[in-house]
C-alpha positions as CSV (number, residue, x, y, z in Angstrom):
1,X,63.6,-16.0,19.9
2,X,60.3,-14.4,18.7
3,X,62.1,-12.7,15.8
4,X,63.8,-16.0,14.9
5,X,60.5,-17.8,14.9
6,X,59.0,-15.2,12.6
7,X,61.8,-15.7,10.1
8,X,61.4,-19.5,10.2
9,X,57.7,-19.2,9.6
10,X,58.3,-16.8,6.7
11,X,60.8,-19.2,5.1
12,X,58.4,-22.2,5.5
13,X,55.6,-20.2,4.0
14,X,57.7,-19.3,1.0
15,X,58.9,-22.9,0.5
16,X,55.2,-24.0,0.8
17,X,54.3,-21.6,-2.0
18,X,57.1,-22.9,-4.2
19,X,55.9,-26.4,-3.8
20,X,52.3,-25.3,-4.6
21,X,53.5,-23.5,-7.8
22,X,55.5,-26.6,-8.8
23,X,52.5,-28.8,-8.2
24,X,50.3,-26.5,-10.2
25,X,52.8,-26.7,-13.1
26,X,52.8,-30.5,-13.0
27,X,49.1,-30.7,-12.7
28,X,48.6,-28.3,-15.7
29,X,50.8,-30.6,-17.8
30,X,49.1,-33.7,-16.6
31,X,45.6,-32.3,-17.4
32,X,46.6,-31.0,-20.8
33,X,48.2,-34.2,-22.1
34,X,46.2,-36.9,-20.3
35,X,42.7,-35.5,-20.2
36,X,42.2,-32.6,-22.6
37,X,44.0,-34.3,-25.4
38,X,42.1,-37.5,-24.6
39,X,38.8,-35.7,-25.3
40,X,40.1,-33.8,-28.3
41,X,41.5,-36.9,-30.0
42,X,38.7,-39.3,-29.0
43,X,41.0,-41.3,-26.7
44,X,43.7,-41.8,-29.3
45,X,47.4,-41.5,-28.6
46,X,49.5,-42.6,-25.6
47,X,49.3,-40.7,-22.3
48,X,52.2,-38.5,-21.3
49,X,54.4,-39.5,-18.4
50,X,55.6,-36.2,-16.9
51,X,58.2,-37.8,-14.7
52,X,60.1,-39.0,-17.9
53,X,60.4,-35.4,-19.3
54,X,63.4,-33.9,-17.4
55,X,63.0,-30.6,-19.3
56,X,59.4,-30.2,-18.1
57,X,60.4,-30.9,-14.5
58,X,63.3,-28.5,-14.6
59,X,61.3,-25.6,-16.2
60,X,58.6,-26.0,-13.5
61,X,61.1,-26.1,-10.6
62,X,63.1,-23.0,-11.8
63,X,59.9,-21.1,-12.3
64,X,58.6,-22.0,-8.8
65,X,61.9,-20.9,-7.2
66,X,62.0,-17.6,-9.1
67,X,58.4,-16.7,-8.4
68,X,58.9,-17.6,-4.7
69,X,61.8,-15.2,-4.7
70,X,59.8,-12.4,-6.3
71,X,57.0,-12.8,-3.7
72,X,59.6,-12.7,-1.0
73,X,61.1,-9.5,-2.5
74,X,57.6,-8.0,-2.5
75,X,57.4,-8.7,1.2
76,X,54.4,-11.0,1.0
77,X,55.8,-13.1,3.8
78,X,56.5,-10.2,6.2
79,X,55.0,-10.7,9.6
80,X,52.5,-7.9,9.3
81,X,48.8,-8.3,9.9
82,X,47.9,-5.2,8.0
83,X,48.1,-6.8,4.5
84,X,44.5,-7.9,3.8
85,X,43.7,-11.1,1.8
86,X,42.4,-9.0,-1.2
87,X,45.7,-7.1,-1.4
88,X,47.8,-10.3,-1.2
89,X,45.6,-12.0,-3.8
90,X,46.1,-9.1,-6.2
91,X,49.9,-9.3,-5.8
92,X,49.8,-13.1,-6.5
93,X,47.6,-12.7,-9.6
94,X,49.8,-10.0,-11.1
95,X,53.1,-11.7,-10.3
96,X,51.8,-15.0,-11.7
97,X,50.6,-13.3,-14.9
98,X,53.8,-11.3,-15.5
99,X,55.9,-14.4,-14.6
100,X,54.1,-16.7,-17.1
101,X,54.3,-14.1,-19.9
102,X,58.0,-13.8,-19.2
103,X,58.3,-17.6,-19.1
104,X,56.6,-17.9,-22.5
105,X,59.1,-15.3,-23.9
106,X,62.0,-17.3,-22.6
107,X,60.6,-20.5,-24.2
108,X,60.3,-18.6,-27.5
109,X,63.9,-17.4,-27.3
110,X,64.9,-21.0,-26.7
111,X,63.0,-22.0,-29.8
112,X,60.7,-24.3,-27.8
113,X,57.7,-23.3,-30.0
114,X,56.1,-26.6,-29.5
115,X,55.4,-25.9,-25.8
116,X,51.7,-26.0,-25.1
117,X,50.0,-22.6,-24.5
118,X,47.1,-24.5,-22.9
119,X,49.6,-25.6,-20.3
120,X,50.5,-22.0,-19.5
121,X,46.8,-21.0,-19.2
122,X,46.1,-23.9,-16.9
123,X,49.2,-23.2,-14.9
124,X,48.3,-19.6,-14.3
125,X,44.8,-20.5,-13.1
126,X,45.9,-23.4,-10.9
127,X,48.9,-21.6,-9.4
128,X,46.9,-18.5,-8.5
129,X,44.1,-20.7,-7.2
130,X,46.4,-22.7,-5.0
131,X,48.2,-19.7,-3.5
132,X,45.0,-17.8,-2.8
133,X,43.3,-20.9,-1.3
134,X,46.3,-21.5,0.9
135,X,45.9,-18.0,2.4
136,X,42.2,-18.5,2.8
137,X,42.8,-21.7,4.8
138,X,45.5,-20.0,6.9
139,X,43.3,-17.0,7.5
140,X,40.5,-19.3,8.7
141,X,42.9,-21.2,10.9
142,X,44.2,-18.1,12.5
143,X,40.7,-16.7,13.1
144,X,39.8,-20.0,14.8
145,X,42.9,-19.7,17.1
146,X,42.1,-16.0,17.9
147,X,38.6,-16.9,18.8
148,X,40.1,-19.2,21.4
149,X,42.5,-16.5,22.6
150,X,45.5,-18.0,20.8
151,X,47.8,-16.5,18.2
152,X,47.2,-12.9,19.3
153,X,49.9,-10.3,19.0
154,X,50.3,-8.7,22.4
155,X,50.8,-4.9,22.2
156,X,51.8,-2.3,24.7
157,X,50.3,1.1,23.8
158,X,52.2,4.2,24.8
159,X,49.9,7.2,25.1
160,X,46.5,7.9,26.6
161,X,45.0,10.8,24.6
162,X,43.2,11.3,21.3
163,X,45.6,9.5,19.1
164,X,45.6,6.4,21.4
165,X,41.8,6.5,21.4
166,X,41.8,6.4,17.6
167,X,44.1,3.4,17.6
168,X,41.9,1.5,20.1
169,X,38.8,2.3,18.0
170,X,40.5,1.1,14.8
171,X,41.3,-2.2,16.6
172,X,37.8,-2.5,17.8
173,X,36.5,-2.2,14.2
174,X,39.1,-4.6,12.8
175,X,39.3,-7.5,15.3
176,X,40.3,-10.0,12.7
177,X,43.9,-8.6,12.6
178,X,44.5,-10.3,15.9
179,X,46.1,-7.5,18.0
180,X,45.5,-7.5,21.8
181,X,46.4,-4.4,23.8
182,X,47.6,-5.7,27.2
183,X,47.7,-2.2,28.6
184,X,48.8,1.4,28.1
185,X,51.2,3.9,29.6
186,X,50.1,7.5,30.2
187,X,50.7,10.3,32.8
188,X,46.9,10.4,33.4
189,X,44.7,7.2,33.1
190,X,41.9,7.5,30.6
191,X,38.6,6.2,32.1
192,X,37.2,5.6,28.6
193,X,39.8,3.0,27.7
194,X,38.9,-0.7,28.0
195,X,42.5,-1.8,28.6
196,X,44.3,-1.2,31.9
197,X,46.7,1.6,32.6
198,X,50.0,0.1,33.6
199,X,51.5,3.3,34.9
200,X,53.3,6.4,33.7
201,X,55.9,6.6,31.0
202,X,58.6,5.9,33.6
203,X,57.2,2.4,33.8
204,X,58.1,1.6,30.2
205,X,61.3,-0.4,31.0
206,X,59.5,-2.6,33.5
207,X,56.7,-3.3,31.1
208,X,59.0,-4.2,28.2
209,X,60.7,-6.8,30.4
210,X,57.5,-8.8,30.1
211,X,58.3,-11.5,27.4
212,X,54.6,-11.5,26.4
213,X,54.8,-8.0,24.9
214,X,55.7,-8.4,21.2
215,X,55.2,-4.9,20.0
216,X,55.0,-1.3,21.3
217,X,52.6,1.1,19.6
218,X,53.5,4.8,20.2
219,X,50.3,6.8,20.1
220,X,51.4,10.1,21.7
221,X,49.5,13.4,21.3
222,X,51.5,16.4,20.2
223,X,51.7,17.7,23.8
224,X,53.4,14.4,24.9
225,X,56.0,14.2,22.1
226,X,58.7,15.3,24.6
227,X,58.8,11.6,25.7
228,X,59.5,10.2,22.2
229,X,63.3,10.1,22.6
230,X,63.2,8.1,25.8
231,X,60.4,5.8,24.6
232,X,62.3,4.9,21.4
233,X,65.5,4.4,23.4
234,X,63.8,2.0,25.8
235,X,62.2,0.0,22.9
236,X,65.5,-0.3,21.1
237,X,67.3,-1.4,24.3
238,X,64.7,-4.3,24.8
239,X,64.7,-5.1,21.1
240,X,60.9,-4.5,20.9
241,X,59.3,-3.9,17.6
242,X,57.9,-0.3,17.4
243,X,54.9,1.1,15.4
244,X,53.9,4.7,15.6
245,X,50.6,6.5,15.1
246,X,51.7,10.1,14.4
247,X,50.0,12.9,16.1
248,X,49.2,14.4,12.7
249,X,47.4,11.2,11.7
250,X,44.3,13.1,10.6
251,X,46.2,14.9,7.9
252,X,47.9,11.8,6.4
253,X,46.6,10.1,3.2
254,X,45.8,6.4,3.2
255,X,49.2,5.6,1.6
256,X,51.7,8.3,2.3
257,X,55.1,8.1,0.6
258,X,58.5,9.2,1.9
259,X,61.3,10.8,0.0
260,X,64.8,11.2,1.4
261,X,66.7,14.5,1.1
262,X,70.1,14.0,2.7
263,X,69.3,13.2,6.3
264,X,65.8,14.6,6.0
265,X,62.8,12.3,5.5
266,X,60.0,14.1,3.6
267,X,56.5,12.7,4.0
268,X,54.2,13.5,1.0
269,X,50.9,14.1,2.7
270,X,49.0,15.2,-0.4
271,X,50.3,12.7,-3.0
272,X,47.7,10.8,-4.9
273,X,47.8,7.5,-6.9
274,X,47.5,9.7,-10.0
275,X,50.9,11.3,-9.4
276,X,52.3,7.9,-10.6
277,X,52.6,8.2,-14.4
278,X,51.5,4.6,-15.0
279,X,48.3,5.1,-13.0
280,X,47.6,8.4,-14.8
281,X,48.1,6.8,-18.2
282,X,45.9,3.8,-17.4
283,X,43.2,6.1,-16.0
284,X,43.2,8.4,-19.1
285,X,43.3,5.4,-21.4
286,X,40.2,4.0,-19.8
287,X,38.5,7.3,-20.0
288,X,39.2,7.7,-23.8
289,X,38.2,4.1,-24.7
290,X,35.2,4.2,-22.3
291,X,33.9,7.5,-23.5
292,X,34.2,6.6,-27.2
293,X,32.3,3.3,-26.6
294,X,29.6,5.1,-24.5
295,X,29.2,7.9,-27.1
296,X,28.6,5.3,-29.8
297,X,26.2,3.2,-27.7
298,X,24.2,6.2,-26.4
299,X,24.1,8.2,-29.7
300,X,20.5,7.1,-30.6
301,X,19.4,8.1,-27.1
302,X,21.2,11.4,-27.2
303,X,19.5,12.2,-30.6
304,X,16.1,11.4,-29.2
305,X,16.7,13.5,-26.0
306,X,18.0,16.5,-28.2
307,X,14.8,16.4,-30.2
308,X,12.7,16.3,-27.0
309,X,14.5,19.2,-25.4
310,X,14.1,21.3,-28.5
311,X,10.4,20.6,-28.7
312,X,9.7,21.0,-24.9
313,X,10.6,24.7,-24.6
314,X,12.4,27.6,-26.4
315,X,16.2,27.7,-26.0
316,X,19.3,25.8,-26.8
317,X,19.5,22.0,-26.7
318,X,22.7,21.9,-24.7
319,X,23.2,23.6,-21.4
320,X,26.8,24.9,-20.9
321,X,28.0,25.7,-17.4
322,X,31.4,26.7,-16.1
323,X,32.8,24.2,-13.6
324,X,36.1,23.8,-11.7
325,X,38.2,20.9,-12.8
326,X,41.7,19.5,-12.5
327,X,44.2,21.9,-10.7
328,X,41.4,24.4,-10.2
329,X,41.2,25.2,-13.9
330,X,37.7,26.0,-15.2
331,X,36.0,24.3,-18.1
332,X,32.5,24.2,-19.8
333,X,30.5,21.2,-18.8
334,X,27.8,20.0,-21.2
335,X,24.3,18.8,-20.2
336,X,21.0,18.5,-22.0
337,X,18.9,21.5,-20.9
338,X,16.2,20.4,-18.5
339,X,14.9,23.8,-17.4
340,X,13.5,26.9,-19.0
341,X,16.2,29.5,-19.7
342,X,16.9,31.5,-16.4
343,X,19.5,33.9,-14.9
344,X,20.4,32.0,-11.7
345,X,22.4,29.1,-13.3
346,X,25.8,30.2,-11.8
347,X,24.9,30.4,-8.1
348,X,22.0,28.2,-7.2
349,X,21.0,24.6,-6.8
350,X,17.6,23.3,-7.9
351,X,15.2,21.0,-6.1
352,X,13.3,18.0,-7.2
353,X,10.1,20.1,-7.4
354,X,11.7,23.2,-9.0
355,X,9.0,25.0,-11.0
356,X,11.5,26.0,-13.7
357,X,11.9,22.4,-14.9
358,X,10.1,21.4,-18.0
359,X,8.1,18.2,-18.0
360,X,10.5,16.6,-20.4
361,X,13.4,18.0,-18.3
362,X,12.0,16.2,-15.2
363,X,11.9,13.0,-17.2
364,X,15.4,13.1,-18.5
365,X,16.8,14.1,-15.0
366,X,14.9,11.2,-13.4
367,X,17.0,8.8,-15.5
368,X,20.1,11.0,-15.7
369,X,19.8,11.3,-19.5
370,X,20.7,15.0,-19.2
371,X,24.2,14.0,-18.2
372,X,25.0,12.0,-21.4
373,X,26.8,14.9,-23.2
374,X,29.5,14.8,-20.4
375,X,31.0,11.8,-22.3
376,X,32.3,14.5,-24.7
377,X,33.9,16.3,-21.7
378,X,35.6,13.0,-20.8
379,X,36.9,12.6,-24.4
380,X,38.2,16.2,-24.4
381,X,40.1,15.6,-21.1
382,X,38.1,18.0,-19.0
383,X,36.5,15.2,-17.0
384,X,36.9,11.5,-16.2
385,X,34.3,8.8,-16.2
386,X,34.8,8.4,-12.4
387,X,35.8,11.1,-10.0
388,X,34.5,13.8,-7.7
389,X,31.6,15.7,-9.2
390,X,32.6,19.1,-10.5
391,X,31.3,22.3,-8.8
392,X,30.6,25.7,-10.1
393,X,33.2,28.4,-9.2
394,X,30.7,30.2,-6.8
395,X,30.4,27.1,-4.6
396,X,34.1,26.3,-4.8
397,X,35.0,29.7,-3.4
398,X,32.4,29.3,-0.7
399,X,33.1,25.7,0.4
400,X,36.9,26.0,0.5
401,X,36.6,28.4,3.4
402,X,34.3,26.2,5.4
403,X,35.3,22.6,4.6
404,X,38.8,21.4,5.5
405,X,40.7,19.7,2.6
406,X,37.9,20.7,0.2
407,X,40.3,21.6,-2.6
408,X,42.1,18.3,-2.4
409,X,39.5,17.0,-4.8
410,X,40.8,19.4,-7.4
411,X,44.0,17.3,-7.7
412,X,42.1,14.9,-10.0
413,X,39.8,15.3,-12.9
414,X,36.1,15.5,-11.9
415,X,33.9,12.6,-12.9
416,X,30.6,11.8,-14.5
417,X,29.9,9.7,-11.4
418,X,31.8,9.1,-8.2
419,X,32.2,7.2,-5.0
420,X,30.1,9.7,-3.1
421,X,27.3,9.5,-5.6
422,X,27.0,5.7,-5.6
423,X,26.8,5.9,-1.8
424,X,23.7,8.1,-2.0
425,X,25.5,11.5,-1.6
426,X,24.2,13.4,-4.6
427,X,22.1,16.5,-5.1
428,X,21.4,18.6,-2.0
429,X,23.2,16.4,0.5
430,X,25.8,17.0,3.2
431,X,28.8,18.6,1.4
432,X,31.3,17.7,4.2
433,X,30.3,14.0,4.0
434,X,30.5,14.1,0.2
435,X,34.0,15.5,0.4
436,X,35.0,12.8,2.8
437,X,34.0,10.1,0.3
438,X,35.7,12.0,-2.5
439,X,39.0,12.2,-0.7
440,X,38.8,8.5,0.2
441,X,38.3,7.7,-3.5
442,X,41.3,9.8,-4.4
443,X,43.6,8.3,-1.9
444,X,42.5,4.7,-2.5
445,X,42.0,4.7,-6.3
446,X,42.4,1.5,-8.3
447,X,41.1,0.3,-11.7
448,X,38.9,-2.2,-9.9
449,X,37.4,0.6,-7.8
450,X,36.5,2.6,-10.9
451,X,34.9,-0.5,-12.5
452,X,32.9,-1.1,-9.3
453,X,31.6,2.5,-9.3
454,X,30.6,2.3,-12.9
455,X,28.8,-1.0,-12.3
456,X,27.0,0.5,-9.3
457,X,26.1,3.6,-11.2
458,X,24.5,1.6,-14.0
459,X,22.9,-1.3,-12.1
460,X,22.8,-0.1,-8.5
461,X,19.9,2.3,-8.9
462,X,21.9,5.3,-7.8
463,X,22.4,7.3,-11.0
464,X,24.2,10.5,-10.6
465,X,22.5,13.8,-10.9
466,X,23.9,16.7,-9.1
467,X,20.7,18.8,-9.3
468,X,22.5,22.0,-10.4
469,X,20.3,24.6,-11.9
470,X,20.2,23.9,-15.6
């Protein structure tokens, strides 16, 4: 009955979206031909009665049904609480945009060239607005219910060790998802857990008989995996939905993918968003366009800095240093020289009060002007505008032995700025914490995240400067 109710709710939600899309279409036509034209023509001309235009009504109805089907296919109505509002809103915005572009192409093929483009623009804005607002209202309503103890998904947790503790901690940090752990099963009760222990694993059948339990979460440590077969069999027998937190959870990326080789399921635990050719293309295109624009905009500043470096102390204007980049390949990174020529540039960090800095060097490092030549590294393809900061080979060899997953960051191009840097982890800071931020960025990359990092770099007061000896 619970599963049947979920399907009914999903169908009703999909039908509701179709009605909202159709309403947005009618409203876009009404606004365009009854208000916008009124102001454009000074009130001249008769108003449009949409109800009399069968072609307009049919086009809107067909589009609403098709888009509802696409959103259903993309599993937007699945009964999962792990799809956040932001993710759903992005899917809606993209589907609306692609759908309306395709719709306009169909109209062109049908020789309906007199169809108003203003209607399509208004339709896109209104449909996206209506669908997102609907989800905002539903989210508010569900939160109100959960605050009253209603609408919670009741979970039975199977496991009492480290993995189970991670799951409980995640629920504690994300209460708005509405999961309630009614209890857990384990051979030994864990005194640190806030939920009650309902017995050992042999009590699973009895616990699943309780109609309140909607889902079983398997959170077994590696030492307890001998129970997995009987646990899954019991859940299948009772028709209980099963989710699993694998005991190798710490080694999985944020969005692992699964390939199928015959009967074997292969989990890609080191795949990144940049393994997708479309993502890699978009990232590189943004780097090329962005670096060209930035080189043009900052060229007067770079000329002034170059003159200042030349006059401040003997030596070259540019400082060239070997760094480790994509796939552990080395490249020469460019910076404006901010120190007197020295012999320790390949092994040491500098400090803010390093006596080898020139006065002019201290000035340009304070405002990160010494980093401007790295835009040429970006244009060449050695670096990206956003990514983990590149290290010199000496430190890479040192850190890879001490910090787990350190070299995961070499699966992407290093950046002029990065997620770690805009969060204050720059210069002589905790390397392990910096790597954690770098890996999070790699696993969760989006174009919007890159834009956010660039914005925070420029306006957030956290300009990157890795304080390498230069």
